ZADO-1210 file (C-alpha; in nm, 4 decimals, padded with zeros to 6 digits):
<atoms>
<atom x="01.2929" y="04.4290" z="-02.2678" code="MET" pos="1"/>
<atom x="01.0915" y="04.6725" z="-02.4500" code="LYS" pos="2"/>
<atom x="01.2172" y="04.9956" z="-02.5407" code="LYS" pos="3"/>
<atom x="01.0115" y="05.3266" z="-02.5410" code="GLN" pos="4"/>
<atom x="00.9455" y="05.4953" z="-02.8031" code="GLN" pos="5"/>
<atom x="01.0262" y="05.8987" z="-02.7349" code="THR" pos="6"/>
<atom x="00.7796" y="06.1178" z="-02.8688" code="GLN" pos="7"/>
<atom x="00.8628" y="06.5021" z="-02.9944" code="PRO" pos="8"/>
<atom x="00.5832" y="06.5530" z="-02.6939" code="LYS" pos="9"/>
<atom x="00.7051" y="06.8924" z="-02.6231" code="ASP" pos="10"/>
<atom x="00.7137" y="07.0300" z="-02.9884" code="GLU" pos="11"/>
<atom x="00.3766" y="06.8994" z="-03.0725" code="THR" pos="12"/>
<atom x="00.2364" y="07.0934" z="-02.7039" code="SER" pos="13"/>
<atom x="00.4317" y="07.3826" z="-02.8007" code="PHE" pos="14"/>
<atom x="00.2559" y="07.4459" z="-03.1263" code="GLY" pos="15"/>
<atom x="-00.0594" y="07.3327" z="-02.9981" code="LYS" pos="16"/>
<atom x="-00.0808" y="07.5993" z="-02.7386" code="TRP" pos="17"/>
<atom x="00.1073" y="07.8768" z="-02.9775" code="LEU" pos="18"/>
<atom x="-00.2242" y="07.7904" z="-03.2011" code="ILE" pos="19"/>
<atom x="-00.4544" y="07.8256" z="-02.9512" code="GLU" pos="20"/>
<atom x="-00.3100" y="08.1143" z="-02.8034" code="MET" pos="21"/>
<atom x="-00.3308" y="08.3046" z="-03.1589" code="MET" pos="22"/>
<atom x="-00.6825" y="08.2012" z="-03.1854" code="ILE" pos="23"/>
<atom x="-00.8161" y="08.3076" z="-02.8235" code="LEU" pos="24"/>
<atom x="-00.5954" y="08.6479" z="-02.8804" code="ALA" pos="25"/>
<atom x="-00.7812" y="08.7220" z="-03.2008" code="ILE" pos="26"/>
<atom x="-01.1398" y="08.6194" z="-03.0625" code="LEU" pos="27"/>
<atom x="-01.0428" y="08.8995" z="-02.7370" code="LEU" pos="28"/>
<atom x="-00.9298" y="09.1238" z="-03.0307" code="PHE" pos="29"/>
<atom x="-01.2800" y="09.0709" z="-03.2611" code="ALA" pos="30"/>
<atom x="-01.4106" y="09.0926" z="-02.9467" code="GLY" pos="31"/>
<atom x="-01.2895" y="09.4050" z="-02.8065" code="VAL" pos="32"/>
<atom x="-01.3224" y="09.5608" z="-03.1615" code="GLN" pos="33"/>
<atom x="-01.7148" y="09.4915" z="-03.1705" code="LEU" pos="34"/>
<atom x="-01.8111" y="09.6858" z="-02.7937" code="ILE" pos="35"/>
<atom x="-01.6199" y="09.9806" z="-02.8294" code="PHE" pos="36"/>
<atom x="-01.8264" y="09.9614" z="-03.2049" code="HIS" pos="37"/>
<atom x="-02.1876" y="09.8906" z="-03.0910" code="TYR" pos="38"/>
<atom x="-02.1417" y="09.9434" z="-02.6953" code="VAL" pos="39"/>
<atom x="-01.9235" y="10.1893" z="-02.5649" code="LEU" pos="40"/>
<atom x="-01.7309" y="10.4652" z="-02.7560" code="ALA" pos="41"/>
<atom x="-01.3762" y="10.6389" z="-02.6318" code="LYS" pos="42"/>
<atom x="-01.4502" y="11.0228" z="-02.6142" code="ASP" pos="43"/>
<atom x="-01.1725" y="11.3090" z="-02.5600" code="VAL" pos="44"/>
<atom x="-01.3090" y="11.6263" z="-02.4155" code="VAL" pos="45"/>
<atom x="-01.2109" y="11.9161" z="-02.5953" code="SER" pos="46"/>
<atom x="-01.3411" y="12.3135" z="-02.5542" code="GLY" pos="47"/>
<atom x="-01.4205" y="12.4752" z="-02.2520" code="PRO" pos="48"/>
<atom x="-01.7824" y="12.4083" z="-02.2337" code="SER" pos="49"/>
<atom x="-01.8366" y="12.1833" z="-01.9086" code="MET" pos="50"/>
<atom x="-01.5364" y="12.2818" z="-01.7223" code="GLU" pos="51"/>
<atom x="-01.4812" y="12.2008" z="-01.4394" code="THR" pos="52"/>
<atom x="-01.6478" y="11.9394" z="-01.4441" code="SER" pos="53"/>
<atom x="-01.4996" y="11.8130" z="-01.7172" code="PHE" pos="54"/>
<atom x="-01.1738" y="11.9852" z="-01.8724" code="ASN" pos="55"/>
<atom x="-01.0151" y="11.9897" z="-02.2181" code="ASP" pos="56"/>
<atom x="-00.8362" y="11.6544" z="-02.2695" code="GLY" pos="57"/>
<atom x="-01.0429" y="11.4531" z="-02.0348" code="ASP" pos="58"/>
<atom x="-01.0283" y="11.0894" z="-02.1610" code="ARG" pos="59"/>
<atom x="-01.3982" y="10.9132" z="-02.1648" code="LEU" pos="60"/>
<atom x="-01.5747" y="10.5999" z="-02.1948" code="ILE" pos="61"/>
<atom x="-01.9187" y="10.5901" z="-02.2995" code="THR" pos="62"/>
<atom x="-02.2596" y="10.4277" z="-02.2936" code="TYR" pos="63"/>
<atom x="-02.4470" y="10.4063" z="-02.6215" code="ARG" pos="64"/>
<atom x="-02.7020" y="10.1969" z="-02.4878" code="LEU" pos="65"/>
<atom x="-02.7568" y="10.3643" z="-02.1789" code="GLY" pos="66"/>
<atom x="-03.1259" y="10.5280" z="-02.1112" code="LYS" pos="67"/>
<atom x="-03.0548" y="10.9665" z="-02.1129" code="VAL" pos="68"/>
<atom x="-03.1605" y="11.0866" z="-01.7870" code="LYS" pos="69"/>
<atom x="-03.1957" y="11.4341" z="-01.6382" code="ARG" pos="70"/>
<atom x="-02.8910" y="11.5255" z="-01.5274" code="GLY" pos="71"/>
<atom x="-02.7209" y="11.2775" z="-01.7948" code="SER" pos="72"/>
<atom x="-02.3608" y="11.4031" z="-01.8976" code="VAL" pos="73"/>
<atom x="-02.3693" y="11.2812" z="-02.3078" code="VAL" pos="74"/>
<atom x="-02.1641" y="11.2989" z="-02.5983" code="VAL" pos="75"/>
<atom x="-02.3995" y="11.3982" z="-02.8624" code="LEU" pos="76"/>
<atom x="-02.3571" y="11.5372" z="-03.2708" code="ASP" pos="77"/>
<atom x="-02.3129" y="11.8681" z="-03.3029" code="ALA" pos="78"/>
<atom x="-02.6689" y="12.0247" z="-03.5028" code="PRO" pos="79"/>
<atom x="-02.4449" y="12.2671" z="-03.5996" code="ASP" pos="80"/>
<atom x="-02.0874" y="12.1465" z="-03.6917" code="GLU" pos="81"/>
<atom x="-02.0991" y="11.8103" z="-03.9097" code="PRO" pos="82"/>
<atom x="-01.8335" y="11.6137" z="-03.7689" code="GLU" pos="83"/>
<atom x="-01.7648" y="11.7368" z="-03.4271" code="THR" pos="84"/>
<atom x="-01.8810" y="11.6219" z="-03.1204" code="LEU" pos="85"/>
<atom x="-02.0257" y="11.8109" z="-02.7998" code="TYR" pos="86"/>
<atom x="-02.0484" y="11.7104" z="-02.4285" code="ILE" pos="87"/>
<atom x="-02.3467" y="11.8358" z="-02.2230" code="LYS" pos="88"/>
<atom x="-02.5562" y="11.7840" z="-01.9521" code="ARG" pos="89"/>
<atom x="-02.8827" y="11.6956" z="-02.0439" code="VAL" pos="90"/>
<atom x="-03.1131" y="11.9177" z="-01.8146" code="ILE" pos="91"/>
<atom x="-03.4780" y="11.8836" z="-01.9960" code="GLY" pos="92"/>
<atom x="-03.6670" y="11.5716" z="-02.1056" code="LEU" pos="93"/>
<atom x="-03.9312" y="11.4740" z="-02.3567" code="PRO" pos="94"/>
<atom x="-04.2676" y="11.7059" z="-02.2215" code="GLY" pos="95"/>
<atom x="-04.0653" y="11.9441" z="-01.9769" code="ASP" pos="96"/>
<atom x="-04.0762" y="12.3227" z="-01.9006" code="THR" pos="97"/>
<atom x="-03.7504" y="12.5034" z="-01.8454" code="ILE" pos="98"/>
<atom x="-03.6783" y="12.8597" z="-01.7019" code="GLU" pos="99"/>
<atom x="-03.3986" y="13.0170" z="-01.5089" code="ALA" pos="100"/>
<atom x="-03.4918" y="13.3451" z="-01.3029" code="LYS" pos="101"/>
<atom x="-03.1879" y="13.4997" z="-01.0740" code="ASN" pos="102"/>
<atom x="-02.9667" y="13.2296" z="-01.1370" code="ASP" pos="103"/>
<atom x="-03.1629" y="12.9575" z="-01.0630" code="THR" pos="104"/>
<atom x="-03.2893" y="12.6736" z="-01.2612" code="LEU" pos="105"/>
<atom x="-03.6465" y="12.5569" z="-01.2640" code="TYR" pos="106"/>
<atom x="-03.8129" y="12.2331" z="-01.4623" code="VAL" pos="107"/>
<atom x="-04.1226" y="12.1623" z="-01.4898" code="ASN" pos="108"/>
<atom x="-04.1900" y="12.4559" z="-01.2583" code="GLY" pos="109"/>
<atom x="-03.9878" y="12.3146" z="-00.9471" code="GLN" pos="110"/>
<atom x="-03.6419" y="12.4630" z="-00.8615" code="LYS" pos="111"/>
<atom x="-03.3925" y="12.2409" z="-01.0057" code="THR" pos="112"/>
<atom x="-03.0053" y="12.1848" z="-00.7617" code="ASP" pos="113"/>
<atom x="-02.7081" y="12.2210" z="-01.0060" code="GLU" pos="114"/>
<atom x="-02.4443" y="12.0433" z="-00.7441" code="PRO" pos="115"/>
<atom x="-02.2191" y="12.0536" z="-01.0406" code="TYR" pos="116"/>
<atom x="-02.2223" y="12.4676" z="-01.0372" code="LEU" pos="117"/>
<atom x="-02.1369" y="12.5433" z="-00.6819" code="SER" pos="118"/>
<atom x="-01.7382" y="12.5549" z="-00.8221" code="LYS" pos="119"/>
<atom x="-01.9162" y="12.8444" z="-01.0141" code="TYR" pos="120"/>
<atom x="-02.0362" y="13.0375" z="-00.7239" code="GLN" pos="121"/>
<atom x="-01.8979" y="13.4067" z="-00.7416" code="THR" pos="122"/>
<atom x="-02.1885" y="13.6399" z="-00.6225" code="GLY" pos="123"/>
<atom x="-02.3011" y="13.7041" z="-00.9805" code="GLN" pos="124"/>
<atom x="-02.5415" y="13.5314" z="-01.2369" code="ASN" pos="125"/>
<atom x="-02.3879" y="13.2476" z="-01.3793" code="PHE" pos="126"/>
<atom x="-02.6717" y="13.1527" z="-01.5767" code="THR" pos="127"/>
<atom x="-02.8694" y="13.4003" z="-01.7794" code="GLU" pos="128"/>
<atom x="-03.2154" y="13.4377" z="-01.7315" code="ASP" pos="129"/>
<atom x="-03.4248" y="13.2469" z="-01.9915" code="PHE" pos="130"/>
<atom x="-03.7422" y="13.0194" z="-02.0812" code="SER" pos="131"/>
<atom x="-03.7955" y="12.7564" z="-02.3721" code="LEU" pos="132"/>
<atom x="-04.0628" y="13.0067" z="-02.4769" code="LYS" pos="133"/>
<atom x="-03.8480" y="13.3306" z="-02.4921" code="SER" pos="134"/>
<atom x="-03.5465" y="13.1194" z="-02.6696" code="ARG" pos="135"/>
<atom x="-03.6793" y="12.8603" z="-02.8755" code="LEU" pos="136"/>
<atom x="-04.0550" y="12.9682" z="-02.8778" code="GLY" pos="137"/>
<atom x="-04.2415" y="12.6766" z="-02.7669" code="VAL" pos="138"/>
<atom x="-04.3404" y="12.5736" z="-02.4206" code="ALA" pos="139"/>
<atom x="-04.2256" y="12.2346" z="-02.3501" code="LYS" pos="140"/>
<atom x="-03.9472" y="11.9953" z="-02.4898" code="VAL" pos="141"/>
<atom x="-04.0509" y="11.8219" z="-02.8088" code="PRO" pos="142"/>
<atom x="-04.1069" y="11.4343" z="-02.8254" code="ALA" pos="143"/>
<atom x="-03.7457" y="11.2412" z="-02.8719" code="ASN" pos="144"/>
<atom x="-03.5707" y="11.5427" z="-02.8308" code="SER" pos="145"/>
<atom x="-03.3419" y="11.6809" z="-02.5102" code="TYR" pos="146"/>
<atom x="-03.2606" y="12.0391" z="-02.3696" code="PHE" pos="147"/>
<atom x="-02.8604" y="12.0182" z="-02.3145" code="VAL" pos="148"/>
<atom x="-02.6373" y="12.3082" z="-02.1518" code="MET" pos="149"/>
<atom x="-02.2641" y="12.2795" z="-02.0483" code="GLY" pos="150"/>
<atom x="-02.1738" y="12.3806" z="-01.6941" code="ASP" pos="151"/>
<atom x="-01.9759" y="12.6729" z="-01.8109" code="ASN" pos="152"/>
<atom x="-02.2958" y="12.8135" z="-01.8783" code="ARG" pos="153"/>
<atom x="-02.1373" y="13.1626" z="-02.0092" code="PRO" pos="154"/>
<atom x="-01.9232" y="12.9933" z="-02.2846" code="VAL" pos="155"/>
<atom x="-02.1637" y="12.6791" z="-02.3591" code="SER" pos="156"/>
<atom x="-02.2849" y="12.6806" z="-02.7006" code="LYS" pos="157"/>
<atom x="-02.6127" y="12.4101" z="-02.5639" code="ASP" pos="158"/>
<atom x="-02.9750" y="12.4145" z="-02.6452" code="SER" pos="159"/>
<atom x="-03.0358" y="12.7476" z="-02.5975" code="ARG" pos="160"/>
<atom x="-02.8002" y="12.8516" z="-02.9289" code="ARG" pos="161"/>
<atom x="-02.8563" y="12.5017" z="-03.0864" code="ILE" pos="162"/>
<atom x="-03.2025" y="12.4282" z="-02.9824" code="GLY" pos="163"/>
<atom x="-03.3538" y="12.1219" z="-02.8933" code="PHE" pos="164"/>
<atom x="-03.0927" y="11.7983" z="-02.9684" code="ILE" pos="165"/>
<atom x="-03.3041" y="11.4797" z="-03.1190" code="LYS" pos="166"/>
<atom x="-03.2499" y="11.1395" z="-02.9434" code="LYS" pos="167"/>
<atom x="-03.1175" y="11.0089" z="-03.2610" code="SER" pos="168"/>
<atom x="-02.8009" y="11.2376" z="-03.2422" code="ALA" pos="169"/>
<atom x="-02.7065" y="11.1155" z="-02.8466" code="ILE" pos="170"/>
<atom x="-02.4016" y="10.9109" z="-02.9422" code="LYS" pos="171"/>
<atom x="-02.3757" y="10.7683" z="-02.5226" code="GLY" pos="172"/>
<atom x="-02.3816" y="10.8608" z="-02.1970" code="ILE" pos="173"/>
<atom x="-02.1126" y="10.9478" z="-01.9945" code="VAL" pos="174"/>
<atom x="-01.9745" y="10.6527" z="-01.7866" code="ARG" pos="175"/>
<atom x="-01.5820" y="10.6631" z="-01.6789" code="LEU" pos="176"/>
<atom x="-01.3485" y="10.9672" z="-01.7100" code="ARG" pos="177"/>
<atom x="-01.0151" y="10.7385" z="-01.6952" code="TYR" pos="178"/>
<atom x="-00.8036" y="11.0113" z="-01.7894" code="TRP" pos="179"/>
<atom x="-00.6129" y="11.2478" z="-01.5996" code="PRO" pos="180"/>
<atom x="-00.5725" y="10.9205" z="-01.3799" code="LEU" pos="181"/>
<atom x="-00.5965" y="11.2005" z="-01.0376" code="ASN" pos="182"/>
<atom x="-00.9421" y="11.2413" z="-01.1845" code="LYS" pos="183"/>
<atom x="-01.0336" y="10.9202" z="-01.2209" code="ILE" pos="184"/>
<atom x="-01.4382" y="10.8975" z="-01.1543" code="GLN" pos="185"/>
<atom x="-01.7223" y="10.6680" z="-01.2818" code="ILE" pos="186"/>
<atom x="-02.0718" y="10.8048" z="-01.3485" code="TYR" pos="187"/>
<atom x="-02.3908" y="10.6541" z="-01.2711" code="THR" pos="188"/>
<atom x="-02.6670" y="10.8908" z="-01.4085" code="ASN" pos="189"/>
</atoms>
């Protein structure tokens, strides 16, 4: 009878498995890093300009490659404070006319529904009267620019004060609030 030779099969199998898992972990880590560098970003809300839609300390995921639409909530480079990001809602797209009268917003002459402001219904004017001409000296939003406003209009430093936002200043469109857990929400606009 022949004697069977025993090989240290368990040791080589475990070693091979361990190397494969380490390579997989490195690839996953590198993939996540690339996605969060080029496609997504994690941001934290700071300040009251978007209350009550977003509160101080809310944690967000923004999508860097999305198309900016009217109503999109965006994270942008602050034009008046280097190294600072603002979170605002896009009100006007290139070519739009914008005016507020008697607490009603008009975009291109049409009354614009703003359901995100319903929490502020107090019977007092929440958005002061203005037009692009009176605030910024032009009739329409320029090409490659946006007009943005915070939802908390009385305290927001937005396009009414800092001017139009260049397309290149927009860093991402808010797609997910993941913190606090009781306010997790996906945003599609």
